PDB file as gemmi writes it, atoms N, CA and C in Angstrom:
CRYST1    1.000    1.000    1.000  90.00  90.00  90.00 P 1                      
ATOM      1  N   MET A   1      76.356 106.672  55.440  1.00  0.00           N  
ATOM      2  CA  MET A   1      76.778 105.781  56.498  1.00  0.00           C  
ATOM      3  C   MET A   1      75.985 106.042  57.785  1.00  0.00           C  
ATOM      4  N   ASN A   2      75.780 107.325  58.118  1.00  0.00           N  
ATOM      5  CA  ASN A   2      75.030 107.652  59.325  1.00  0.00           C  
ATOM      6  C   ASN A   2      73.589 107.167  59.244  1.00  0.00           C  
ATOM      7  N   LYS A   3      72.989 107.233  58.035  1.00  0.00           N  
ATOM      8  CA  LYS A   3      71.612 106.776  57.874  1.00  0.00           C  
ATOM      9  C   LYS A   3      71.533 105.266  58.088  1.00  0.00           C  
ATOM     10  N   LEU A   4      72.547 104.544  57.617  1.00  0.00           N  
ATOM     11  CA  LEU A   4      72.574 103.091  57.791  1.00  0.00           C  
ATOM     12  C   LEU A   4      72.669 102.740  59.276  1.00  0.00           C  
ATOM     13  N   ILE A   5      73.538 103.424  60.001  1.00  0.00           N  
ATOM     14  CA  ILE A   5      73.685 103.166  61.440  1.00  0.00           C  
ATOM     15  C   ILE A   5      72.386 103.492  62.170  1.00  0.00           C  
ATOM     16  N   LEU A   6      71.767 104.604  61.811  1.00  0.00           N  
ATOM     17  CA  LEU A   6      70.491 104.977  62.428  1.00  0.00           C  
ATOM     18  C   LEU A   6      69.421 103.928  62.145  1.00  0.00           C  
ATOM     19  N   ALA A   7      69.359 103.468  60.904  1.00  0.00           N  
ATOM     20  CA  ALA A   7      68.366 102.460  60.527  1.00  0.00           C  
ATOM     21  C   ALA A   7      68.603 101.158  61.283  1.00  0.00           C  
ATOM     22  N   LEU A   8      69.848 100.735  61.402  1.00  0.00           N  
ATOM     23  CA  LEU A   8      70.157  99.501  62.123  1.00  0.00           C  
ATOM     24  C   LEU A   8      69.851  99.639  63.614  1.00  0.00           C  
ATOM     25  N   THR A   9      70.123 100.802  64.177  1.00  0.00           N  
ATOM     26  CA  THR A   9      69.822 101.047  65.582  1.00  0.00           C  
ATOM     27  C   THR A   9      68.316 100.999  65.834  1.00  0.00           C  
ATOM     28  N   CYS A  10      67.545 101.622  64.949  1.00  0.00           N  
ATOM     29  CA  CYS A  10      66.081 101.602  65.081  1.00  0.00           C  
ATOM     30  C   CYS A  10      65.540 100.184  64.932  1.00  0.00           C  
ATOM     31  N   ALA A  11      66.081  99.436  63.984  1.00  0.00           N  
ATOM     32  CA  ALA A  11      65.632  98.057  63.772  1.00  0.00           C  
ATOM     33  C   ALA A  11      65.926  97.205  65.002  1.00  0.00           C  
ATOM     34  N   ALA A  12      67.099  97.384  65.595  1.00  0.00           N  
ATOM     35  CA  ALA A  12      67.449  96.621  66.800  1.00  0.00           C  
ATOM     36  C   ALA A  12      66.535  96.992  67.962  1.00  0.00           C  
ATOM     37  N   ALA A  13      66.229  98.273  68.105  1.00  0.00           N  
ATOM     38  CA  ALA A  13      65.343  98.712  69.190  1.00  0.00           C  
ATOM     39  C   ALA A  13      63.939  98.154  69.010  1.00  0.00           C  
ATOM     40  N   LEU A  14      63.441  98.193  67.793  1.00  0.00           N  
ATOM     41  CA  LEU A  14      62.106  97.643  67.536  1.00  0.00           C  
ATOM     42  C   LEU A  14      62.071  96.150  67.780  1.00  0.00           C  
ATOM     43  N   SER A  15      63.104  95.451  67.383  1.00  0.00           N  
ATOM     44  CA  SER A  15      63.175  94.013  67.589  1.00  0.00           C  
ATOM     45  C   SER A  15      63.181  93.684  69.071  1.00  0.00           C  
ATOM     46  N   ALA A  16      63.973  94.415  69.841  1.00  0.00           N  
ATOM     47  CA  ALA A  16      64.037  94.173  71.279  1.00  0.00           C  
ATOM     48  C   ALA A  16      62.706  94.466  71.949  1.00  0.00           C  
ATOM     49  N   SER A  17      62.049  95.552  71.553  1.00  0.00           N  
ATOM     50  CA  SER A  17      60.781  95.894  72.185  1.00  0.00           C  
ATOM     51  C   SER A  17      59.689  94.915  71.802  1.00  0.00           C  
ATOM     52  N   SER A  18      59.681  94.430  70.577  1.00  0.00           N  
ATOM     53  CA  SER A  18      58.638  93.489  70.180  1.00  0.00           C  
ATOM     54  C   SER A  18      58.835  92.132  70.823  1.00  0.00           C  
ATOM     55  N   SER A  19      60.096  91.720  71.060  1.00  0.00           N  
ATOM     56  CA  SER A  19      60.300  90.440  71.719  1.00  0.00           C  
ATOM     57  C   SER A  19      59.913  90.521  73.191  1.00  0.00           C  
ATOM     58  N   ALA A  20      60.164  91.666  73.834  1.00  0.00           N  
ATOM     59  CA  ALA A  20      59.741  91.834  75.225  1.00  0.00           C  
ATOM     60  C   ALA A  20      58.222  91.868  75.305  1.00  0.00           C  
ATOM     61  N   PHE A  21      57.592  92.491  74.346  1.00  0.00           N  
ATOM     62  CA  PHE A  21      56.140  92.608  74.287  1.00  0.00           C  
ATOM     63  C   PHE A  21      55.500  91.260  74.009  1.00  0.00           C  
ATOM     64  N   ALA A  22      56.171  90.420  73.218  1.00  0.00           N  
ATOM     65  CA  ALA A  22      55.600  89.148  72.801  1.00  0.00           C  
ATOM     66  C   ALA A  22      55.298  88.236  73.984  1.00  0.00           C  
ATOM     67  N   GLY A  23      56.038  88.396  75.095  1.00  0.00           N  
ATOM     68  CA  GLY A  23      55.826  87.532  76.241  1.00  0.00           C  
ATOM     69  C   GLY A  23      54.474  87.725  76.892  1.00  0.00           C  
ATOM     70  N   GLY A  24      53.972  88.925  76.900  1.00  0.00           N  
ATOM     71  CA  GLY A  24      52.683  89.206  77.510  1.00  0.00           C  
ATOM     72  C   GLY A  24      52.786  89.329  79.019  1.00  0.00           C  
ATOM     73  N   ASP A  25      51.875  90.056  79.578  1.00  0.00           N  
ATOM     74  CA  ASP A  25      51.794  90.319  81.015  1.00  0.00           C  
ATOM     75  C   ASP A  25      50.620  89.513  81.563  1.00  0.00           C  
ATOM     76  N   SER A  26      50.930  88.427  82.254  1.00  0.00           N  
ATOM     77  CA  SER A  26      49.850  87.538  82.706  1.00  0.00           C  
ATOM     78  C   SER A  26      48.956  88.189  83.758  1.00  0.00           C  
ATOM     79  N   ALA A  27      49.506  89.085  84.579  1.00  0.00           N  
ATOM     80  CA  ALA A  27      48.665  89.774  85.575  1.00  0.00           C  
ATOM     81  C   ALA A  27      47.634  90.654  84.870  1.00  0.00           C  
ATOM     82  N   ARG A  28      48.069  91.375  83.856  1.00  0.00           N  
ATOM     83  CA  ARG A  28      47.136  92.201  83.078  1.00  0.00           C  
ATOM     84  C   ARG A  28      46.145  91.299  82.336  1.00  0.00           C  
ATOM     85  N   GLY A  29      46.624  90.169  81.838  1.00  0.00           N  
ATOM     86  CA  GLY A  29      45.746  89.219  81.161  1.00  0.00           C  
ATOM     87  C   GLY A  29      44.650  88.695  82.066  1.00  0.00           C  
ATOM     88  N   ALA A  30      44.978  88.478  83.348  1.00  0.00           N  
ATOM     89  CA  ALA A  30      43.968  88.031  84.314  1.00  0.00           C  
ATOM     90  C   ALA A  30      42.874  89.082  84.459  1.00  0.00           C  
ATOM     91  N   GLU A  31      43.275  90.343  84.510  1.00  0.00           N  
ATOM     92  CA  GLU A  31      42.289  91.423  84.603  1.00  0.00           C  
ATOM     93  C   GLU A  31      41.431  91.503  83.342  1.00  0.00           C  
ATOM     94  N   LEU A  32      42.050  91.318  82.184  1.00  0.00           N  
ATOM     95  CA  LEU A  32      41.290  91.382  80.928  1.00  0.00           C  
ATOM     96  C   LEU A  32      40.295  90.238  80.805  1.00  0.00           C  
ATOM     97  N   THR A  33      40.668  89.043  81.280  1.00  0.00           N  
ATOM     98  CA  THR A  33      39.722  87.920  81.203  1.00  0.00           C  
ATOM     99  C   THR A  33      38.523  88.173  82.101  1.00  0.00           C  
ATOM    100  N   LYS A  34      38.739  88.901  83.201  1.00  0.00           N  
ATOM    101  CA  LYS A  34      37.613  89.286  84.060  1.00  0.00           C  
ATOM    102  C   LYS A  34      36.765  90.351  83.373  1.00  0.00           C  
ATOM    103  N   LYS A  35      37.430  91.333  82.788  1.00  0.00           N  
ATOM    104  CA  LYS A  35      36.721  92.430  82.114  1.00  0.00           C  
ATOM    105  C   LYS A  35      35.818  91.895  81.004  1.00  0.00           C  
ATOM    106  N   TYR A  36      36.324  90.947  80.228  1.00  0.00           N  
ATOM    107  CA  TYR A  36      35.554  90.405  79.104  1.00  0.00           C  
ATOM    108  C   TYR A  36      34.748  89.170  79.485  1.00  0.00           C  
ATOM    109  N   ASN A  37      34.783  88.781  80.775  1.00  0.00           N  
ATOM    110  CA  ASN A  37      33.975  87.688  81.307  1.00  0.00           C  
ATOM    111  C   ASN A  37      34.174  86.381  80.540  1.00  0.00           C  
ATOM    112  N   CYS A  38      35.420  86.054  80.262  1.00  0.00           N  
ATOM    113  CA  CYS A  38      35.750  84.826  79.528  1.00  0.00           C  
ATOM    114  C   CYS A  38      35.254  83.571  80.256  1.00  0.00           C  
ATOM    115  N   ALA A  39      35.244  83.626  81.597  1.00  0.00           N  
ATOM    116  CA  ALA A  39      34.836  82.468  82.390  1.00  0.00           C  
ATOM    117  C   ALA A  39      33.368  82.107  82.188  1.00  0.00           C  
ATOM    118  N   SER A  40      32.559  83.037  81.724  1.00  0.00           N  
ATOM    119  CA  SER A  40      31.136  82.745  81.561  1.00  0.00           C  
ATOM    120  C   SER A  40      30.900  81.625  80.547  1.00  0.00           C  
ATOM    121  N   CYS A  41      31.781  81.458  79.606  1.00  0.00           N  
ATOM    122  CA  CYS A  41      31.656  80.369  78.631  1.00  0.00           C  
ATOM    123  C   CYS A  41      32.717  79.285  78.824  1.00  0.00           C  
ATOM    124  N   HIS A  42      33.939  79.708  79.177  1.00  0.00           N  
ATOM    125  CA  HIS A  42      35.054  78.766  79.235  1.00  0.00           C  
ATOM    126  C   HIS A  42      35.265  78.169  80.619  1.00  0.00           C  
ATOM    127  N   GLY A  43      34.430  78.541  81.584  1.00  0.00           N  
ATOM    128  CA  GLY A  43      34.499  77.996  82.934  1.00  0.00           C  
ATOM    129  C   GLY A  43      35.391  78.824  83.834  1.00  0.00           C  
ATOM    130  N   ALA A  44      35.086  78.814  85.129  1.00  0.00           N  
ATOM    131  CA  ALA A  44      35.830  79.617  86.099  1.00  0.00           C  
ATOM    132  C   ALA A  44      37.305  79.251  86.128  1.00  0.00           C  
ATOM    133  N   ASP A  45      37.623  78.001  85.829  1.00  0.00           N  
ATOM    134  CA  ASP A  45      39.015  77.551  85.825  1.00  0.00           C  
ATOM    135  C   ASP A  45      39.597  77.520  84.406  1.00  0.00           C  
ATOM    136  N   TYR A  46      38.810  77.928  83.433  1.00  0.00           N  
ATOM    137  CA  TYR A  46      39.182  77.969  82.004  1.00  0.00           C  
ATOM    138  C   TYR A  46      39.506  76.588  81.438  1.00  0.00           C  
ATOM    139  N   LYS A  47      39.087  75.551  82.162  1.00  0.00           N  
ATOM    140  CA  LYS A  47      39.246  74.193  81.644  1.00  0.00           C  
ATOM    141  C   LYS A  47      37.966  73.376  81.783  1.00  0.00           C  
ATOM    142  N   SER A  48      36.874  74.059  82.169  1.00  0.00           N  
ATOM    143  CA  SER A  48      35.572  73.412  82.325  1.00  0.00           C  
ATOM    144  C   SER A  48      34.513  74.255  81.615  1.00  0.00           C  
ATOM    145  N   PRO A  49      34.540  74.278  80.280  1.00  0.00           N  
ATOM    146  CA  PRO A  49      33.583  75.129  79.557  1.00  0.00           C  
ATOM    147  C   PRO A  49      32.144  74.690  79.790  1.00  0.00           C  
ATOM    148  N   ILE A  50      31.227  75.640  79.612  1.00  0.00           N  
ATOM    149  CA  ILE A  50      29.815  75.345  79.850  1.00  0.00           C  
ATOM    150  C   ILE A  50      29.221  74.468  78.762  1.00  0.00           C  
ATOM    151  N   ASP A  51      29.892  74.372  77.640  1.00  0.00           N  
ATOM    152  CA  ASP A  51      29.454  73.534  76.522  1.00  0.00           C  
ATOM    153  C   ASP A  51      30.670  72.750  76.044  1.00  0.00           C  
ATOM    154  N   PRO A  52      30.518  71.457  75.788  1.00  0.00           N  
ATOM    155  CA  PRO A  52      31.677  70.667  75.380  1.00  0.00           C  
ATOM    156  C   PRO A  52      32.304  71.105  74.046  1.00  0.00           C  
ATOM    157  N   SER A  53      31.569  71.870  73.273  1.00  0.00           N  
ATOM    158  CA  SER A  53      32.138  72.333  72.004  1.00  0.00           C  
ATOM    159  C   SER A  53      33.041  73.562  72.182  1.00  0.00           C  
ATOM    160  N   TYR A  54      33.024  74.169  73.376  1.00  0.00           N  
ATOM    161  CA  TYR A  54      33.874  75.333  73.653  1.00  0.00           C  
ATOM    162  C   TYR A  54      35.251  74.829  74.080  1.00  0.00           C  
ATOM    163  N   PRO A  55      36.300  75.500  73.659  1.00  0.00           N  
ATOM    164  CA  PRO A  55      37.645  74.998  73.985  1.00  0.00           C  
ATOM    165  C   PRO A  55      38.044  75.223  75.436  1.00  0.00           C  
ATOM    166  N   LYS A  56      38.902  74.322  75.897  1.00  0.00           N  
ATOM    167  CA  LYS A  56      39.554  74.469  77.196  1.00  0.00           C  
ATOM    168  C   LYS A  56      40.760  75.370  76.956  1.00  0.00           C  
ATOM    169  N   LEU A  57      40.854  76.463  77.691  1.00  0.00           N  
ATOM    170  CA  LEU A  57      41.895  77.452  77.453  1.00  0.00           C  
ATOM    171  C   LEU A  57      43.078  77.338  78.405  1.00  0.00           C  
ATOM    172  N   ALA A  58      42.864  76.835  79.611  1.00  0.00           N  
ATOM    173  CA  ALA A  58      43.926  76.759  80.615  1.00  0.00           C  
ATOM    174  C   ALA A  58      45.067  75.881  80.118  1.00  0.00           C  
ATOM    175  N   GLY A  59      46.278  76.430  80.174  1.00  0.00           N  
ATOM    176  CA  GLY A  59      47.459  75.676  79.782  1.00  0.00           C  
ATOM    177  C   GLY A  59      47.731  75.632  78.288  1.00  0.00           C  
ATOM    178  N   GLN A  60      46.861  76.216  77.504  1.00  0.00           N  
ATOM    179  CA  GLN A  60      47.058  76.229  76.043  1.00  0.00           C  
ATOM    180  C   GLN A  60      48.257  77.112  75.704  1.00  0.00           C  
ATOM    181  N   HIS A  61      48.912  76.834  74.595  1.00  0.00           N  
ATOM    182  CA  HIS A  61      50.065  77.620  74.164  1.00  0.00           C  
ATOM    183  C   HIS A  61      49.648  79.059  73.877  1.00  0.00           C  
ATOM    184  N   ALA A  62      50.422  80.006  74.399  1.00  0.00           N  
ATOM    185  CA  ALA A  62      50.102  81.431  74.256  1.00  0.00           C  
ATOM    186  C   ALA A  62      50.058  81.864  72.796  1.00  0.00           C  
ATOM    187  N   ASP A  63      50.994  81.374  71.981  1.00  0.00           N  
ATOM    188  CA  ASP A  63      50.999  81.805  70.583  1.00  0.00           C  
ATOM    189  C   ASP A  63      49.746  81.326  69.855  1.00  0.00           C  
ATOM    190  N   TYR A  64      49.277  80.141  70.201  1.00  0.00           N  
ATOM    191  CA  TYR A  64      48.041  79.633  69.605  1.00  0.00           C  
ATOM    192  C   TYR A  64      46.841  80.486  70.018  1.00  0.00           C  
ATOM    193  N   LEU A  65      46.768  80.822  71.315  1.00  0.00           N  
ATOM    194  CA  LEU A  65      45.644  81.616  71.813  1.00  0.00           C  
ATOM    195  C   LEU A  65      45.612  83.000  71.172  1.00  0.00           C  
ATOM    196  N   ALA A  66      46.773  83.643  71.081  1.00  0.00           N  
ATOM    197  CA  ALA A  66      46.834  84.974  70.458  1.00  0.00           C  
ATOM    198  C   ALA A  66      46.437  84.885  68.985  1.00  0.00           C  
ATOM    199  N   HIS A  67      46.885  83.840  68.312  1.00  0.00           N  
ATOM    200  CA  HIS A  67      46.527  83.657  66.906  1.00  0.00           C  
ATOM    201  C   HIS A  67      45.022  83.416  66.760  1.00  0.00           C  
ATOM    202  N   ALA A  68      44.449  82.628  67.662  1.00  0.00           N  
ATOM    203  CA  ALA A  68      43.006  82.349  67.600  1.00  0.00           C  
ATOM    204  C   ALA A  68      42.201  83.627  67.786  1.00  0.00           C  
ATOM    205  N   LEU A  69      42.610  84.474  68.723  1.00  0.00           N  
ATOM    206  CA  LEU A  69      41.898  85.743  68.923  1.00  0.00           C  
ATOM    207  C   LEU A  69      41.990  86.626  67.677  1.00  0.00           C  
ATOM    208  N   THR A  70      43.151  86.629  67.045  1.00  0.00           N  
ATOM    209  CA  THR A  70      43.312  87.387  65.796  1.00  0.00           C  
ATOM    210  C   THR A  70      42.406  86.825  64.714  1.00  0.00           C  
ATOM    211  N   ALA A  71      42.310  85.505  64.636  1.00  0.00           N  
ATOM    212  CA  ALA A  71      41.455  84.870  63.640  1.00  0.00           C  
ATOM    213  C   ALA A  71      39.984  85.218  63.865  1.00  0.00           C  
ATOM    214  N   TYR A  72      39.563  85.313  65.126  1.00  0.00           N  
ATOM    215  CA  TYR A  72      38.185  85.729  65.403  1.00  0.00           C  
ATOM    216  C   TYR A  72      37.967  87.180  64.995  1.00  0.00           C  
ATOM    217  N   GLN A  73      38.977  88.013  65.145  1.00  0.00           N  
ATOM    218  CA  GLN A  73      38.862  89.404  64.701  1.00  0.00           C  
ATOM    219  C   GLN A  73      38.697  89.472  63.183  1.00  0.00           C  
ATOM    220  N   ARG A  74      39.396  88.619  62.468  1.00  0.00           N  
ATOM    221  CA  ARG A  74      39.343  88.616  61.002  1.00  0.00           C  
ATOM    222  C   ARG A  74      38.003  88.112  60.481  1.00  0.00           C  
ATOM    223  N   GLY A  75      37.436  87.161  61.184  1.00  0.00           N  
ATOM    224  CA  GLY A  75      36.193  86.552  60.714  1.00  0.00           C  
ATOM    225  C   GLY A  75      36.461  85.581  59.585  1.00  0.00           C  
ATOM    226  N   ASP A  76      35.417  84.991  59.054  1.00  0.00           N  
ATOM    227  CA  ASP A  76      35.594  83.966  58.023  1.00  0.00           C  
ATOM    228  C   ASP A  76      35.696  84.539  56.615  1.00  0.00           C  
ATOM    229  N   LYS A  77      35.681  85.847  56.484  1.00  0.00           N  
ATOM    230  CA  LYS A  77      35.792  86.447  55.158  1.00  0.00           C  
ATOM    231  C   LYS A  77      37.239  86.515  54.682  1.00  0.00           C  
ATOM    232  N   ILE A  78      38.166  86.358  55.605  1.00  0.00           N  
ATOM    233  CA  ILE A  78      39.588  86.442  55.289  1.00  0.00           C  
ATOM    234  C   ILE A  78      40.219  85.093  55.581  1.00  0.00           C  
ATOM    235  N   MET A  79      41.191  84.717  54.761  1.00  0.00           N  
ATOM    236  CA  MET A  79      41.881  83.444  54.945  1.00  0.00           C  
ATOM    237  C   MET A  79      42.367  83.307  56.389  1.00  0.00           C  
ATOM    238  N   ASN A  80      42.214  82.138  56.934  1.00  0.00           N  
ATOM    239  CA  ASN A  80      42.642  81.814  58.287  1.00  0.00           C  
ATOM    240  C   ASN A  80      41.841  82.566  59.347  1.00  0.00           C  
ATOM    241  N   GLY A  81      40.609  82.898  59.015  1.00  0.00           N  
ATOM    242  CA  GLY A  81      39.731  83.538  59.983  1.00  0.00           C  
ATOM    243  C   GLY A  81      38.810  82.517  60.621  1.00  0.00           C  
ATOM    244  N   ARG A  82      38.140  82.909  61.677  1.00  0.00           N  
ATOM    245  CA  ARG A  82      37.205  82.025  62.368  1.00  0.00           C  
ATOM    246  C   ARG A  82      35.850  82.699  62.445  1.00  0.00           C  
ATOM    247  N   ASN A  83      34.810  81.902  62.369  1.00  0.00           N  
ATOM    248  CA  ASN A  83      33.458  82.417  62.365  1.00  0.00           C  
ATOM    249  C   ASN A  83      32.725  81.972  63.624  1.00  0.00           C  
ATOM    250  N   ASN A  84      32.563  82.888  64.555  1.00  0.00           N  
ATOM    251  CA  ASN A  84      31.762  82.666  65.745  1.00  0.00           C  
ATOM    252  C   ASN A  84      31.327  84.045  66.207  1.00  0.00           C  
ATOM    253  N   ALA A  85      30.034  84.288  66.165  1.00  0.00           N  
ATOM    254  CA  ALA A  85      29.522  85.630  66.455  1.00  0.00           C  
ATOM    255  C   ALA A  85      29.896  86.114  67.856  1.00  0.00           C  
ATOM    256  N   ILE A  86      29.839  85.231  68.837  1.00  0.00           N  
ATOM    257  CA  ILE A  86      30.169  85.643  70.202  1.00  0.00           C  
ATOM    258  C   ILE A  86      31.645  85.992  70.312  1.00  0.00           C  
ATOM    259  N   MET A  87      32.512  85.108  69.842  1.00  0.00           N  
ATOM    260  CA  MET A  87      33.950  85.353  69.953  1.00  0.00           C  
ATOM    261  C   MET A  87      34.393  86.513  69.064  1.00  0.00           C  
ATOM    262  N   ALA A  88      33.775  86.678  67.934  1.00  0.00           N  
ATOM    263  CA  ALA A  88      34.127  87.809  67.065  1.00  0.00           C  
ATOM    264  C   ALA A  88      33.858  89.119  67.798  1.00  0.00           C  
ATOM    265  N   GLY A  89      32.720  89.205  68.452  1.00  0.00           N  
ATOM    266  CA  GLY A  89      32.385  90.408  69.203  1.00  0.00           C  
ATOM    267  C   GLY A  89      33.305  90.638  70.388  1.00  0.00           C  
ATOM    268  N   MET A  90      33.718  89.571  71.047  1.00  0.00           N  
ATOM    269  CA  MET A  90      34.623  89.696  72.187  1.00  0.00           C  
ATOM    270  C   MET A  90      36.030  90.089  71.738  1.00  0.00           C  
ATOM    271  N   ALA A  91      36.460  89.570  70.602  1.00  0.00           N  
ATOM    272  CA  ALA A  91      37.842  89.789  70.140  1.00  0.00           C  
ATOM    273  C   ALA A  91      38.037  91.133  69.440  1.00  0.00           C  
ATOM    274  N   GLN A  92      36.990  91.685  68.869  1.00  0.00           N  
ATOM    275  CA  GLN A  92      37.131  92.917  68.078  1.00  0.00           C  
ATOM    276  C   GLN A  92      37.863  94.049  68.787  1.00  0.00           C  
ATOM    277  N   PRO A  93      37.547  94.373  70.031  1.00  0.00           N  
ATOM    278  CA  PRO A  93      38.204  95.527  70.658  1.00  0.00           C  
ATOM    279  C   PRO A  93      39.631  95.255  71.153  1.00  0.00           C  
ATOM    280  N   LEU A  94      40.105  94.015  71.075  1.00  0.00           N  
ATOM    281  CA  LEU A  94      41.400  93.671  71.642  1.00  0.00           C  
ATOM    282  C   LEU A  94      42.559  94.190  70.793  1.00  0.00           C  
ATOM    283  N   SER A  95      43.520  94.791  71.452  1.00  0.00           N  
ATOM    284  CA  SER A  95      44.756  95.204  70.783  1.00  0.00           C  
ATOM    285  C   SER A  95      45.713  94.012  70.750  1.00  0.00           C  
ATOM    286  N   ASP A  96      46.817  94.142  70.041  1.00  0.00           N  
ATOM    287  CA  ASP A  96      47.821  93.078  70.029  1.00  0.00           C  
ATOM    288  C   ASP A  96      48.347  92.826  71.442  1.00  0.00           C  
ATOM    289  N   ARG A  97      48.538  93.894  72.201  1.00  0.00           N  
ATOM    290  CA  ARG A  97      49.007  93.740  73.583  1.00  0.00           C  
ATOM    291  C   ARG A  97      47.977  93.003  74.419  1.00  0.00           C  
ATOM    292  N   ASP A  98      46.700  93.344  74.264  1.00  0.00           N  
ATOM    293  CA  ASP A  98      45.637  92.655  75.000  1.00  0.00           C  
ATOM    294  C   ASP A  98      45.674  91.160  74.715  1.00  0.00           C  
ATOM    295  N   LYS A  99      45.786  90.817  73.438  1.00  0.00           N  
ATOM    296  CA  LYS A  99      45.799  89.399  73.054  1.00  0.00           C  
ATOM    297  C   LYS A  99      47.007  88.684  73.653  1.00  0.00           C  
ATOM    298  N   ALA A 100      48.168  89.319  73.624  1.00  0.00           N  
ATOM    299  CA  ALA A 100      49.376  88.714  74.194  1.00  0.00           C  
ATOM    300  C   ALA A 100      49.238  88.531  75.701  1.00  0.00           C  
ATOM    301  N   ASP A 101      48.640  89.503  76.366  1.00  0.00           N  
ATOM    302  CA  ASP A 101      48.478  89.427  77.820  1.00  0.00           C  
ATOM    303  C   ASP A 101      47.473  88.349  78.213  1.00  0.00           C  
ATOM    304  N   ILE A 102      46.369  88.295  77.529  1.00  0.00           N  
ATOM    305  CA  ILE A 102      45.370  87.250  77.794  1.00  0.00           C  
ATOM    306  C   ILE A 102      45.976  85.877  77.549  1.00  0.00           C  
ATOM    307  N   ALA A 103      46.689  85.750  76.448  1.00  0.00           N  
ATOM    308  CA  ALA A 103      47.315  84.466  76.106  1.00  0.00           C  
ATOM    309  C   ALA A 103      48.345  84.064  77.153  1.00  0.00           C  
ATOM    310  N   ALA A 104      49.140  85.014  77.639  1.00  0.00           N  
ATOM    311  CA  ALA A 104      50.141  84.710  78.675  1.00  0.00           C  
ATOM    312  C   ALA A 104      49.465  84.218  79.946  1.00  0.00           C  
ATOM    313  N   TYR A 105      48.378  84.867  80.324  1.00  0.00           N  
ATOM    314  CA  TYR A 105      47.656  84.451  81.533  1.00  0.00           C  
ATOM    315  C   TYR A 105      47.083  83.052  81.372  1.00  0.00           C  
ATOM    316  N   LEU A 106      46.389  82.802  80.291  1.00  0.00           N  
ATOM    317  CA  LEU A 106      45.757  81.496  80.108  1.00  0.00           C  
ATOM    318  C   LEU A 106      46.795  80.381  80.004  1.00  0.00           C  
ATOM    319  N   GLN A 107      47.925  80.666  79.386  1.00  0.00           N  
ATOM    320  CA  GLN A 107      48.990  79.661  79.289  1.00  0.00           C  
ATOM    321  C   GLN A 107      49.546  79.334  80.675  1.00  0.00           C  
ATOM    322  N   SER A 108      49.569  80.309  81.570  1.00  0.00           N  
ATOM    323  CA  SER A 108      50.148  80.107  82.898  1.00  0.00           C  
ATOM    324  C   SER A 108      49.279  79.235  83.805  1.00  0.00           C  
ATOM    325  N   LEU A 109      48.032  79.034  83.438  1.00  0.00           N  
ATOM    326  CA  LEU A 109      47.119  78.252  84.273  1.00  0.00           C  
ATOM    327  C   LEU A 109      47.333  76.756  84.075  1.00  0.00           C  
ATOM    328  N   PRO A 110      47.184  75.979  85.147  1.00  0.00           N  
ATOM    329  CA  PRO A 110      47.269  74.526  84.973  1.00  0.00           C  
ATOM    330  C   PRO A 110      46.069  74.032  84.185  1.00  0.00           C  
ATOM    331  N   GLY A 111      46.331  73.167  83.245  1.00  0.00           N  
ATOM    332  CA  GLY A 111      45.240  72.665  82.425  1.00  0.00           C  
ATOM    333  C   GLY A 111      45.421  71.209  82.058  1.00  0.00           C  
ATOM    334  N   PRO A 112      44.423  70.632  81.423  1.00  0.00           N  
ATOM    335  CA  PRO A 112      44.445  69.217  81.077  1.00  0.00           C  
ATOM    336  C   PRO A 112      45.200  68.909  79.784  1.00  0.00           C  
ATOM    337  N   LEU A 113      45.680  69.936  79.107  1.00  0.00           N  
ATOM    338  CA  LEU A 113      46.350  69.709  77.830  1.00  0.00           C  
ATOM    339  C   LEU A 113      47.725  69.094  78.057  1.00  0.00           C  
ATOM    340  N   VAL A 114      48.040  68.096  77.258  1.00  0.00           N  
ATOM    341  CA  VAL A 114      49.302  67.373  77.408  1.00  0.00           C  
ATOM    342  C   VAL A 114      50.060  67.412  76.100  1.00  0.00           C  
ATOM    343  N   VAL A 115      51.355  67.705  76.178  1.00  0.00           N  
ATOM    344  CA  VAL A 115      52.208  67.671  74.996  1.00  0.00           C  
ATOM    345  C   VAL A 115      52.934  66.338  74.994  1.00  0.00           C  
ATOM    346  N   LYS A 116      52.739  65.563  73.934  1.00  0.00           N  
ATOM    347  CA  LYS A 116      53.402  64.253  73.845  1.00  0.00           C  
ATOM    348  C   LYS A 116      54.799  64.441  73.270  1.00  0.00           C  
ATOM    349  N   LYS A 117      55.721  63.721  73.822  1.00  0.00           N  
ATOM    350  CA  LYS A 117      57.115  63.811  73.375  1.00  0.00           C  
ATOM    351  C   LYS A 117      57.482  62.649  72.513  1.00  0.00           C  
TER     352      LYS A 117                                                      
END                                                                             
């Protein structure tokens, strides 16, 4: 019985910590986007990329952005991976927390993306 209570307590603690972590720290994300120089390709406002084939990141959904960074880490050799040499190199050193923080920051920016209802 004690092991069951301990296991349930640990599971609840992990669940609470992962949900708090999932939100991401947008201030830290702003610093990370500077560190990795994301604006050099995606534009200073993250909605005016230097090439029309590059995505507009400002205002994009955080879960999508974090997933995209994970996909670049995986590469095209694994299902649901993405193949881009520049982004693969940029995404490789990112931790899950880094990705969540970057995604939170980019989502917080005003952007041209519109959700239709």
